[in-house]
KERO-650680 format. One record per residue (C-alpha): x, y, z; residue number from 0. Coordinates in pm, whole numbers, m for minus. Layout:
{px->X, py->Y, pz->Z, seq->NUM} .
...
END
This chain:
{px->1879, py->m598, pz->m289, seq->0} .
{px->2105, py->m623, pz->12, seq->1} .
{px->1843, py->m453, pz->231, seq->2} .
{px->1584, py->m723, pz->147, seq->3} .
{px->1801, py->m982, pz->317, seq->4} .
{px->1855, py->m767, pz->625, seq->5} .
{px->1594, py->m828, pz->894, seq->6} .
{px->1349, py->m562, pz->1001, seq->7} .
{px->1487, py->m583, pz->1354, seq->8} .
{px->1839, py->m508, pz->1230, seq->9} .
{px->1719, py->m214, pz->1020, seq->10} .
{px->1523, py->m74, pz->1315, seq->11} .
{px->1826, py->m108, pz->1545, seq->12} .
{px->2051, py->62, pz->1291, seq->13} .
{px->1797, py->341, pz->1245, seq->14} .
{px->1775, py->398, pz->1620, seq->15} .
{px->2154, py->423, pz->1633, seq->16} .
{px->2143, py->703, pz->1374, seq->17} .
{px->2174, py->523, pz->1040, seq->18} .
{px->1922, py->698, pz->812, seq->19} .
{px->1998, py->463, pz->524, seq->20} .
{px->1861, py->179, pz->736, seq->21} .
{px->1527, py->357, pz->762, seq->22} .
{px->1536, py->406, pz->386, seq->23} .
{px->1559, py->26, pz->361, seq->24} .
{px->1244, py->m5, pz->573, seq->25} .
{px->1072, py->256, pz->359, seq->26} .
{px->1166, py->81, pz->36, seq->27} .
{px->1045, py->m249, pz->175, seq->28} .
{px->706, py->m132, pz->306, seq->29} .
{px->606, py->182, pz->111, seq->30} .
{px->396, py->m3, pz->m150, seq->31} .
{px->210, py->m187, pz->126, seq->32} .
{px->145, py->136, pz->315, seq->33} .
{px->21, py->300, pz->m5, seq->34} .
{px->m223, py->11, pz->m45, seq->35} .
{px->m359, py->69, pz->303, seq->36} .
{px->m400, py->445, pz->267, seq->37} .
{px->m520, py->442, pz->m94, seq->38} .
{px->m877, py->383, pz->15, seq->39} .
{px->m871, py->716, pz->199, seq->40} .
{px->m690, py->908, pz->m73, seq->41} .
{px->m863, py->1110, pz->m342, seq->42} .
{px->m590, py->1038, pz->m597, seq->43} .
{px->m248, py->881, pz->m633, seq->44} .
{px->m57, py->1192, pz->m526, seq->45} .
{px->m263, py->1203, pz->m205, seq->46} .
{px->m177, py->837, pz->m145, seq->47} .
{px->190, py->928, pz->m179, seq->48} .
{px->147, py->1215, pz->70, seq->49} .
{px->m32, py->990, pz->318, seq->50} .
{px->242, py->730, pz->279, seq->51} .
{px->503, py->993, pz->363, seq->52} .
{px->300, py->1092, pz->668, seq->53} .
{px->294, py->729, pz->786, seq->54} .
{px->670, py->691, pz->760, seq->55} .
{px->732, py->1027, pz->923, seq->56} .
{px->522, py->918, pz->1221, seq->57} .
{px->697, py->581, pz->1227, seq->58} .
{px->1039, py->747, pz->1224, seq->59} .
{px->946, py->983, pz->1506, seq->60} .
{px->802, py->700, pz->1719, seq->61} .
{px->1043, py->421, pz->1630, seq->62} .
{px->1183, py->417, pz->1982, seq->63} .
{px->840, py->313, pz->2112, seq->64} .
{px->828, py->0, pz->1896, seq->65} .
{px->846, py->m297, pz->2132, seq->66} .
{px->905, py->m571, pz->1874, seq->67} .
{px->1149, py->m446, pz->1612, seq->68} .
{px->1094, py->m761, pz->1406, seq->69} .
{px->727, py->m664, pz->1379, seq->70} .
{px->792, py->m333, pz->1200, seq->71} .
{px->580, py->m443, pz->903, seq->72} .
{px->272, py->m507, pz->1117, seq->73} .
{px->333, py->m186, pz->1310, seq->74} .
{px->361, py->35, pz->1002, seq->75} .
{px->30, py->m110, pz->877, seq->76} .
{px->m131, py->m3, pz->1207, seq->77} .
{px->15, py->346, pz->1161, seq->78} .
{px->m117, py->352, pz->803, seq->79} .
{px->m464, py->252, pz->917, seq->80} .
{px->m464, py->536, pz->1169, seq->81} .
{px->m350, py->791, pz->909, seq->82} .
{px->m618, py->667, pz->667, seq->83} .
{px->m884, py->689, pz->938, seq->84} .
{px->m780, py->1046, pz->1014, seq->85} .
{px->m790, py->1136, pz->644, seq->86} .
{px->m1142, py->993, pz->601, seq->87} .
{px->m1254, py->1187, pz->907, seq->88} .
{px->m1102, py->1502, pz->763, seq->89} .
{px->m1276, py->1449, pz->429, seq->90} .
{px->m1613, py->1403, pz->603, seq->91} .
{px->m1556, py->1721, pz->799, seq->92} .
{px->m1460, py->1915, pz->485, seq->93} .
{px->m1731, py->1780, pz->254, seq->94} .
{px->m1819, py->2124, pz->131, seq->95} .
{px->m1470, py->2175, pz->m14, seq->96} .
{px->m1373, py->2058, pz->m359, seq->97} .
{px->m1134, py->1769, pz->m323, seq->98} .
{px->m995, py->1672, pz->m656, seq->99} .
{px->m672, py->1616, pz->m835, seq->100} .
{px->m518, py->1852, pz->m1081, seq->101} .
{px->m516, py->1665, pz->m1407, seq->102} .
{px->m196, py->1712, pz->m1601, seq->103} .
{px->m222, py->1806, pz->m1965, seq->104} .
{px->m140, py->1517, pz->m2192, seq->105} .
{px->18, py->1567, pz->m2529, seq->106} .
{px->m203, py->1444, pz->m2809, seq->107} .
{px->68, py->1299, pz->m3028, seq->108} .
{px->52, py->933, pz->m3126, seq->109} .
{px->376, py->870, pz->m2938, seq->110} .
{px->200, py->930, pz->m2607, seq->111} .
{px->m116, py->733, pz->m2687, seq->112} .
{px->19, py->408, pz->m2544, seq->113} .
{px->138, py->584, pz->m2227, seq->114} .
{px->m205, py->743, pz->m2181, seq->115} .
{px->m385, py->410, pz->m2225, seq->116} .
{px->m149, py->240, pz->m1982, seq->117} .
{px->m188, py->522, pz->m1730, seq->118} .
{px->m567, py->502, pz->m1760, seq->119} .
{px->m558, py->126, pz->m1704, seq->120} .
{px->m336, py->166, pz->m1399, seq->121} .
{px->m561, py->441, pz->m1263, seq->122} .
{px->m869, py->222, pz->m1318, seq->123} .
{px->m700, py->m71, pz->m1145, seq->124} .
{px->m596, py->148, pz->m851, seq->125} .
{px->m950, py->286, pz->m815, seq->126} .
{px->m1090, py->m68, pz->m811, seq->127} .
{px->m819, py->m180, pz->m572, seq->128} .
{px->m907, py->108, pz->m339, seq->129} .
{px->m1265, py->m23, pz->m332, seq->130} .
{px->m1163, py->m362, pz->m197, seq->131} .
{px->m1192, py->m434, pz->175, seq->132} .
{px->m870, py->m342, pz->352, seq->133} .
{px->m748, py->m698, pz->415, seq->134} .
{px->m797, py->m790, pz->50, seq->135} .
{px->m624, py->m470, pz->m64, seq->136} .
{px->m326, py->m542, pz->163, seq->137} .
{px->m307, py->m903, pz->43, seq->138} .
{px->m297, py->m801, pz->m324, seq->139} .
{px->m43, py->m525, pz->m268, seq->140} .
{px->183, py->m725, pz->m40, seq->141} .
{px->190, py->m1026, pz->m269, seq->142} .
{px->193, py->m864, pz->m613, seq->143} .
{px->328, py->m512, pz->m570, seq->144} .
{px->570, py->m563, pz->m280, seq->145} .
{px->654, py->m915, pz->m397, seq->146} .
{px->642, py->m1058, pz->m46, seq->147} .
{px->615, py->m1433, pz->m45, seq->148} .
{px->287, py->m1578, pz->79, seq->149} .
{px->422, py->m1649, pz->430, seq->150} .
{px->542, py->m1288, pz->475, seq->151} .
{px->213, py->m1149, pz->346, seq->152} .
{px->18, py->m1381, pz->578, seq->153} .
{px->229, py->m1260, pz->873, seq->154} .
{px->156, py->m897, pz->783, seq->155} .
{px->m215, py->m973, pz->789, seq->156} .
{px->m189, py->m1187, pz->1100, seq->157} .
{px->m349, py->m1492, pz->935, seq->158} .
{px->m247, py->m1846, pz->851, seq->159} .
{px->m108, py->m1929, pz->510, seq->160} .
{px->m436, py->m2089, pz->402, seq->161} .
{px->m623, py->m1786, pz->538, seq->162} .
{px->m402, py->m1561, pz->328, seq->163} .
{px->m470, py->m1762, pz->13, seq->164} .
{px->m843, py->m1737, pz->85, seq->165} .
{px->m824, py->m1358, pz->122, seq->166} .
{px->m609, py->m1326, pz->m190, seq->167} .
{px->m845, py->m1546, pz->m393, seq->168} .
{px->m1147, py->m1341, pz->m290, seq->169} .
{px->m963, py->m1021, pz->m375, seq->170} .
{px->m867, py->m1144, pz->m721, seq->171} .
{px->m1219, py->m1263, pz->m798, seq->172} .
{px->m1362, py->m932, pz->m679, seq->173} .
{px->m1108, py->m732, pz->m883, seq->174} .
{px->m1181, py->m939, pz->m1192, seq->175} .
{px->m1553, py->m874, pz->m1151, seq->176} .
{px->m1499, py->m502, pz->m1090, seq->177} .
{px->m1281, py->m475, pz->m1397, seq->178} .
{px->m1538, py->m661, pz->m1607, seq->179} .
{px->m1310, py->m953, pz->m1676, seq->180} .
{px->m1382, py->m1321, pz->m1654, seq->181} .
{px->m1366, py->m1465, pz->m1304, seq->182} .
{px->m1033, py->m1605, pz->m1192, seq->183} .
{px->m1062, py->m1975, pz->m1119, seq->184} .
{px->m859, py->m2168, pz->m865, seq->185} .
{px->m535, py->m2291, pz->m1010, seq->186} .
{px->m490, py->m2010, pz->m1263, seq->187} .
END
């Protein structure tokens, strides 16, 4: 957890001076957020992981061009949006090709039943999350998956704190509706 307390600017400076572990700290900090951005363009979770790797590879190669090292989080989101846009364009171009995931075989024993149900629930949640508008998807992932506080998440989105809460509230209500659950009320 030491890396969480280190600023983005410090991690960027250390990376530029050759410290690869510093870039690993940036990756660990922002990978879930980047996955949230690219998930809408991915066909499955493994593709989202591949796109996330592509984002960080591009970021690493172009880190010297980053003007505001403290703004790495906002910058990596811009990179992720570009990678996702390119992926969607590629999928439109290759519509005639089968694009699907290889489904792993699942053992049918009772011991694995709970794991299968949990995996199906997670997959359903991720599909619904991918269907949210990008800002709502980023808000949910930054706040819940990356465990950024509300101020950090608002900064990533470039909105005020109240604007962030509005986006997050809309996202949660939309997710609840998509998942067929009761609507989330304010204050819950």
